[in-house]
C-alpha positions as CSV (number, residue, x, y, z in Angstrom):
1,M,-27.5,-19.2,6.1
2,R,-27.2,-21.1,9.3
3,R,-25.7,-19.5,12.4
4,L,-24.9,-21.6,15.4
5,R,-25.7,-20.1,18.8
6,G,-24.1,-20.7,22.2
7,G,-20.7,-19.6,20.9
8,A,-20.5,-21.2,17.5
9,A,-21.5,-18.4,15.3
10,V,-21.4,-17.6,11.7
11,A,-20.6,-19.0,8.5
12,A,-18.3,-20.6,6.1
13,V,-18.9,-19.5,2.5
14,L,-19.9,-22.0,-0.1
15,M,-18.3,-21.0,-3.3
16,C,-20.6,-20.7,-6.4
17,A,-18.1,-20.9,-9.2
18,V,-16.4,-17.6,-9.0
19,S,-19.4,-15.5,-7.8
20,V,-20.8,-15.2,-4.3
21,A,-24.2,-14.3,-5.7
22,G,-26.7,-16.9,-4.7
23,C,-24.4,-18.5,-2.1
24,K,-26.7,-17.8,0.8
25,E,-26.4,-21.2,2.3
26,Q,-23.5,-21.6,4.7
27,V,-21.9,-24.2,6.8
28,T,-19.9,-24.1,9.9
29,G,-16.1,-24.0,9.5
30,S,-14.9,-25.3,12.9
31,D,-14.9,-28.7,14.5
32,S,-13.2,-27.5,17.6
33,G,-14.6,-27.8,21.0
34,S,-13.8,-24.3,21.9
35,G,-17.0,-22.8,20.6
36,A,-15.4,-21.3,17.6
37,G,-17.6,-20.1,14.8
38,S,-17.0,-20.5,11.1
39,G,-14.7,-19.3,8.4
40,S,-14.9,-16.2,6.0
41,G,-18.1,-16.1,6.6
42,G,-17.2,-14.2,7.0
43,A,-14.1,-15.2,5.8
44,G,-13.9,-18.7,4.6
45,A,-15.6,-21.5,2.9
46,T,-15.4,-25.2,3.2
47,A,-12.9,-26.6,5.7
48,G,-9.4,-27.2,4.3
49,G,-7.5,-30.4,4.5
50,G,-10.3,-32.7,3.4
51,A,-13.4,-33.9,5.2
52,G,-12.6,-35.0,8.8
53,S,-9.1,-33.7,8.8
54,G,-8.1,-31.8,11.9
55,G,-5.5,-29.1,12.7
56,A,-5.4,-27.6,9.3
57,A,-5.6,-24.0,10.6
58,L,-2.8,-24.5,13.1
59,A,-0.6,-26.3,10.6
60,A,-1.2,-23.5,8.1
61,A,-0.3,-20.8,10.7
62,E,2.9,-22.6,11.5
63,S,3.8,-22.6,7.8
64,L,3.5,-18.8,7.3
65,T,6.6,-16.9,6.5
66,V,7.9,-14.6,9.3
67,K,9.3,-11.2,8.5
68,G,9.3,-7.7,10.1
69,R,6.6,-5.3,9.3
70,A,7.4,-3.1,6.3
71,P,6.8,0.7,6.6
72,K,3.3,1.9,5.9
73,T,4.7,4.5,3.6
74,G,2.8,4.8,0.3
75,Y,-0.3,3.0,1.6
76,D,-3.6,4.4,0.2
77,R,-7.0,2.6,0.0
78,E,-7.0,3.5,-3.7
79,K,-4.0,1.2,-4.2
80,F,-6.6,-1.6,-3.8
81,G,-8.9,-0.2,-6.4
82,S,-12.4,1.4,-6.1
83,A,-14.3,0.2,-3.1
84,W,-16.5,-2.8,-3.6
85,A,-15.7,-3.4,-7.2
86,D,-17.8,-6.1,-8.9
87,T,-14.8,-8.4,-9.6
88,D,-16.9,-11.5,-9.8
89,S,-19.0,-9.9,-12.6
90,N,-22.4,-10.8,-11.1
91,S,-23.7,-7.2,-11.6
92,C,-23.8,-6.6,-7.8
93,D,-21.1,-4.7,-5.9
94,T,-19.0,-6.7,-3.4
95,R,-20.5,-4.9,-0.4
96,D,-24.1,-5.9,-1.3
97,D,-22.9,-9.5,-2.1
98,I,-21.6,-9.8,1.4
99,L,-24.6,-8.3,3.0
100,K,-26.8,-10.7,1.1
101,R,-24.6,-13.6,2.1
102,D,-24.3,-12.7,5.8
103,L,-27.6,-11.1,6.8
104,E,-31.0,-12.7,7.5
105,E,-34.4,-11.4,6.6
106,V,-32.9,-9.5,3.6
107,K,-34.9,-7.0,1.7
108,F,-33.8,-5.2,-1.5
109,T,-34.4,-1.9,-3.2
110,G,-34.5,-1.5,-7.0
111,G,-33.9,-5.2,-7.9
112,A,-32.0,-8.0,-6.3
113,C,-28.7,-6.4,-5.6
114,K,-29.0,-3.4,-3.3
115,V,-29.7,-4.6,0.2
116,S,-32.0,-2.2,2.0
117,Y,-32.6,-4.2,5.2
118,G,-31.4,-7.2,7.0
119,V,-30.5,-8.6,10.4
120,L,-27.0,-9.7,11.4
121,E,-28.0,-12.4,13.8
122,S,-25.3,-13.1,16.4
123,D,-22.7,-10.8,15.1
124,P,-19.4,-12.7,15.1
125,Y,-17.4,-10.0,16.7
126,S,-19.8,-9.0,19.5
127,G,-22.3,-11.8,19.7
128,K,-25.2,-9.5,19.6
129,D,-27.9,-9.1,16.9
130,V,-27.6,-6.0,14.7
131,T,-30.1,-4.5,12.3
132,Y,-28.9,-3.2,9.0
133,R,-30.8,-0.4,7.3
134,R,-29.3,1.2,4.1
135,G,-28.2,4.7,4.7
136,S,-28.0,4.4,8.5
137,S,-26.1,1.2,8.8
138,K,-24.8,-0.3,12.0
139,V,-23.1,-3.0,10.0
140,D,-19.6,-2.8,8.5
141,I,-18.1,-5.1,5.9
142,D,-14.7,-5.9,7.5
143,H,-11.6,-6.9,5.7
144,V,-10.5,-9.7,8.1
145,V,-7.0,-9.1,7.0
146,A,-6.9,-5.3,7.0
147,L,-5.7,-3.8,3.7
148,S,-3.1,-1.6,5.5
149,D,-1.8,-4.7,7.3
150,A,-1.6,-6.5,4.0
151,W,0.3,-3.5,2.5
152,Q,2.9,-3.8,5.2
153,K,3.3,-7.5,4.8
154,G,3.7,-8.0,1.1
155,A,0.9,-6.3,-0.8
156,K,3.0,-3.2,-1.3
157,Y,5.0,-5.2,-3.9
158,W,2.0,-6.7,-5.8
159,D,0.5,-5.6,-9.0
160,A,-2.8,-3.8,-8.9
161,G,-4.8,-6.9,-10.0
162,K,-3.8,-8.9,-6.9
163,R,-4.5,-6.0,-4.5
164,I,-7.9,-5.5,-6.1
165,A,-8.6,-9.2,-5.7
166,L,-7.7,-9.2,-2.0
167,A,-10.0,-6.2,-1.3
168,N,-13.0,-7.9,-2.9
169,D,-12.4,-11.5,-2.0
170,P,-15.3,-13.0,0.0
171,L,-12.8,-15.1,1.9
172,N,-11.5,-11.9,3.4
173,L,-14.8,-10.2,4.0
174,L,-17.3,-10.4,6.8
175,A,-20.4,-8.4,7.9
176,V,-20.0,-7.3,11.5
177,D,-21.2,-4.8,14.1
178,A,-19.8,-1.4,13.1
179,S,-19.0,-0.2,16.6
180,T,-17.0,-3.3,17.5
181,N,-15.2,-3.3,14.2
182,R,-14.0,0.3,14.6
183,S,-11.9,-0.8,17.6
184,K,-9.9,-3.1,15.3
185,G,-8.4,-0.5,12.9
186,D,-5.7,-2.3,10.9
187,G,-4.7,-4.6,13.8
188,D,-3.4,-8.1,13.3
189,T,-3.9,-11.1,15.6
190,A,-1.2,-9.9,17.9
191,T,-3.0,-6.6,18.5
192,W,-6.7,-7.3,18.2
193,L,-9.1,-10.2,18.6
194,P,-12.9,-10.2,18.6
195,P,-14.4,-9.5,22.1
196,N,-16.6,-12.6,21.4
197,K,-14.2,-15.3,22.6
198,G,-16.3,-18.0,21.0
199,Y,-15.4,-16.7,17.6
200,R,-11.7,-16.2,18.0
201,C,-10.6,-19.6,16.6
202,T,-12.7,-19.0,13.5
203,Y,-11.5,-15.5,13.1
204,V,-7.8,-16.4,13.4
205,A,-8.3,-19.3,11.0
206,A,-9.8,-16.9,8.5
207,Q,-6.8,-14.6,8.8
208,V,-4.4,-17.5,8.4
209,A,-6.3,-18.7,5.3
210,V,-6.2,-15.2,3.6
211,K,-2.5,-14.8,4.4
212,K,-1.7,-18.2,3.1
213,K,-3.8,-17.8,-0.1
214,Y,-2.2,-14.4,-0.9
215,E,1.3,-15.3,0.3
216,L,1.4,-12.5,2.9
217,W,3.9,-12.8,5.6
218,V,3.4,-12.3,9.4
219,T,5.5,-10.8,12.1
220,A,6.9,-13.1,14.8
221,A,4.5,-11.7,17.4
222,E,1.5,-12.2,15.0
223,K,2.5,-15.8,14.3
224,S,2.9,-16.5,18.0
225,A,-0.5,-15.0,18.7
226,M,-2.1,-17.1,15.9
227,E,-0.7,-20.3,17.3
228,K,-1.7,-19.5,20.8
229,V,-5.3,-19.1,19.8
230,L,-5.4,-22.1,17.5
231,E,-3.8,-24.3,20.1
232,T,-7.0,-23.9,22.1
233,C,-8.9,-25.5,19.2
234,P,-6.6,-28.0,17.7
235,A,-9.2,-29.4,15.3
236,Q,-10.0,-26.0,13.8
237,K,-10.3,-26.3,10.0
238,L,-8.9,-23.9,7.4
239,P,-11.4,-21.8,5.4
240,T,-11.0,-22.1,1.6
241,G,-12.6,-20.7,-1.5
242,G,-13.4,-17.1,-2.5
243,N,-12.3,-15.5,-5.7
244,P,-9.2,-15.8,-7.8
245,T,-6.1,-13.9,-6.6
246,K,-6.1,-11.7,-9.6
247,A,-8.9,-9.3,-10.6
248,P,-10.1,-9.1,-14.2
249,E,-8.0,-6.8,-16.4
250,R,-10.7,-4.2,-16.7
251,F,-10.2,-3.1,-13.0
252,H,-7.5,-0.6,-12.2
253,A,-6.1,0.9,-9.0
254,G,-4.8,4.3,-8.2
């Protein structure tokens, strides 16, 4: 994985068929001059709109459907299936897949799945280096579009397969500093942005990409906030890739 320093940090995911296993190599997902980082890479893969195209993220943000936030009534994490289900069938759970993708100096325990150690170099949210140790982790795997936020903007009405897919899609997952991530909660772009300003364009582009892929709506305030950020980096590309929007039939949600 390559991480660009000096403001352009972290990762657009290269998609290996359906699985993220083995997709360690990453590329940057932004051409903007604002110092934005990359896509999912946390969230995201190759830039959308074709090679050399600009403004894909802003155009996608402008195309999102605007509605009011639905009630949170009925939300439960179990509605999105068991945490870190192996939906890509690579025999590793999703959390370890993302750790393996986003960390450097990775070490394993009991094979090539369970990550026991790694370094999150230039954490996208805080900009600092964070060491991961299994069992006492300072690294979270963040849902770039929080599951509760998704529930209130369309996911409440989906079938279980689509909700499980969203919860385990590499496009929507990013290894980040745990303490910084806890301040986010289920915030959207209107209520929370990474303290690391150099990553904000990439972060917002990733949220836009997930919402567009899964046909989630946004509130008027959220859309305005997305456009405000992306207007500062008009050449920001749109992350793509990740897993299918429906999990295999063998997975079930509560």
